[in-house]
C-alpha positions as CSV (number, residue, x, y, z in Angstrom):
1,M,3.7,-18.7,6.5
2,G,2.2,-15.5,7.1
3,N,-0.1,-12.7,5.5
4,R,2.6,-11.7,3.2
5,A,2.8,-9.4,0.0
6,V,4.9,-7.3,-2.0
7,I,4.8,-3.5,-2.6
8,A,6.1,-2.3,-6.3
9,T,5.4,0.2,-9.2
10,G,4.9,-0.4,-12.1
11,K,8.9,-0.1,-13.2
12,K,9.1,-3.4,-11.1
13,D,12.9,-2.1,-9.6
14,I,12.6,-1.9,-6.0
15,G,9.8,-3.8,-4.2
16,I,8.6,-3.5,-0.1
17,Y,8.4,-7.0,1.2
18,L,5.4,-7.6,4.6
19,H,5.2,-10.7,5.9
20,W,2.5,-9.5,8.3
21,N,-0.8,-7.1,7.2
22,G,-0.2,-8.3,3.5
23,G,-4.1,-8.1,3.3
24,R,-5.8,-5.5,0.5
25,D,-7.5,-3.4,3.4
26,S,-4.3,-3.0,5.1
27,V,-1.9,-2.2,2.2
28,A,-4.5,0.3,0.7
29,A,-4.6,1.6,4.6
30,F,-0.7,2.1,4.7
31,L,-0.8,4.1,1.3
32,K,-4.0,6.2,2.3
33,Y,-2.0,7.2,5.3
34,C,1.3,8.1,3.3
35,E,-1.4,10.4,0.6
36,L,-2.3,11.9,3.8
37,R,0.7,12.6,5.4
38,E,1.4,14.4,1.3
39,F,4.6,12.2,1.0
40,R,5.7,12.1,-2.2
41,P,4.6,8.7,-4.0
42,P,7.0,5.8,-4.7
43,E,7.4,6.5,-8.3
44,E,9.0,10.0,-8.3
45,D,11.9,9.4,-5.9
46,G,13.2,7.5,-3.4
47,Y,11.8,9.1,-0.3
48,G,8.4,8.3,-1.0
49,W,10.2,4.4,-1.0
50,A,11.4,5.5,2.9
51,R,8.4,7.2,4.3
52,L,5.8,4.1,3.3
53,C,8.8,1.6,4.9
54,Q,9.3,4.3,7.8
55,V,5.3,3.8,7.9
56,I,4.9,0.3,7.9
57,G,8.1,0.0,10.1
58,N,6.5,2.3,12.9
59,F,3.4,0.3,12.7
60,F,4.7,-3.0,13.3
61,G,7.6,-2.3,15.1
62,G,10.0,-5.3,15.9
63,D,12.6,-6.3,13.5
64,L,11.0,-9.2,11.3
65,S,7.9,-8.2,9.5
66,L,9.4,-5.2,6.7
67,G,12.2,-6.0,3.9
68,I,12.8,-3.8,1.5
69,D,15.0,-5.0,-2.0
70,A,15.5,-4.9,-5.5
71,F,11.6,-6.7,-6.5
72,E,13.3,-9.8,-8.3
73,K,15.1,-10.5,-5.4
74,L,11.7,-10.6,-3.4
75,D,9.1,-13.5,-2.8
76,Y,6.8,-11.7,-5.0
77,D,5.0,-15.0,-6.4
78,N,4.4,-15.7,-2.4
79,G,1.2,-17.6,-2.3
80,D,-1.1,-15.3,0.1
81,N,-1.3,-11.6,-1.5
82,G,0.6,-11.3,-4.3
83,T,2.1,-8.2,-5.4
84,Y,0.3,-5.1,-5.6
85,I,1.4,-2.3,-8.2
86,I,0.5,1.5,-7.0
87,E,1.1,4.8,-8.5
88,N,0.2,8.0,-6.2
89,W,-0.6,6.0,-3.3
90,R,-3.2,3.8,-5.5
91,I,-3.3,0.0,-5.8
92,V,-3.5,0.5,-9.6
93,G,-2.9,-3.5,-10.6
94,R,-1.9,-6.8,-9.1
95,E,-0.5,-9.8,-10.0
96,F,0.1,-13.7,-8.6
97,F,-3.3,-13.7,-6.8
98,S,-6.3,-15.0,-7.3
99,R,-7.5,-15.4,-4.3
100,R,-10.6,-13.5,-2.6
101,E,-9.7,-9.9,-1.1
102,Q,-9.2,-9.6,2.4
103,D,-11.8,-7.3,3.6
104,G,-11.9,-7.1,7.0
105,Y,-10.6,-3.7,8.6
106,D,-12.8,-0.7,8.7
107,L,-10.8,1.7,6.1
108,L,-10.7,4.7,9.4
109,E,-9.9,2.1,12.0
110,M,-7.4,0.7,10.2
111,L,-6.0,4.7,9.9
112,K,-6.5,5.5,13.7
113,D,-3.9,2.3,14.4
114,I,-1.3,3.2,11.8
115,N,-1.5,6.8,13.3
116,G,-1.4,5.7,16.8
117,K,2.2,3.9,16.1
118,Q,3.3,6.9,14.5
119,P,5.8,9.3,16.8
120,V,3.2,12.1,18.3
121,K,4.6,14.7,16.7
122,D,3.9,13.1,12.8
123,Q,0.3,12.3,14.0
124,L,-2.6,13.4,12.3
125,S,-6.0,14.9,14.2
126,E,-8.5,12.1,14.3
127,D,-10.6,15.0,11.8
128,E,-7.8,15.3,9.2
129,L,-8.3,11.1,8.7
130,K,-11.7,11.1,8.5
131,S,-11.7,14.1,5.6
132,G,-9.0,12.7,4.2
133,I,-11.2,9.4,3.3
134,N,-13.6,11.5,2.2
135,A,-11.5,13.6,-0.4
136,V,-11.3,11.5,-3.0
137,K,-8.1,12.7,-5.3
138,P,-8.7,11.5,-9.0
139,L,-5.6,10.0,-10.8
140,P,-4.2,12.5,-13.1
141,K,-5.2,11.5,-16.4
142,K,-2.1,10.5,-17.9
143,R,-2.0,8.3,-14.9
144,R,-5.3,6.6,-14.9
145,M,-5.3,2.7,-16.1
146,P,-7.5,2.1,-18.9
147,M,-10.4,-0.2,-17.9
148,P,-10.4,-3.8,-19.1
149,S,-12.7,-4.9,-22.6
150,P,-15.7,-6.9,-21.2
151,V,-14.8,-10.6,-22.7
152,L,-18.4,-11.2,-24.4
153,S,-19.0,-14.9,-24.5
154,V,-20.9,-16.0,-28.1
């Protein structure tokens, strides 16, 4: 048992399996870091998946914490953090999860930790990390998920 999660796009064709650091705060930080590095997102092409795997792999080190495969082959209903659906480096949906969200890590501190595990030539400055947190880029209108209708009880 770990702190497992799967990251996928809405197409659910490919996914990344995390054995550790699958909580929302960690996944959101990995995605934010990729956004700050201005990588193309995974829904555009395979380079987005490659860069996300590279960032996560650099963070973990070792060889037992990260996998990539066809979505249906992954442990997406894993009993831990389920599946994150992402778009444009944002979490836009969640499946197979009904527990309390993990929010124990400060985003800036997590970004600093991720940054410190990347090759020195690729690292962002602390100012870039800080300004990236404060700069919220809205999703393009065509990509925004509709808000769910409120449930009214009678």
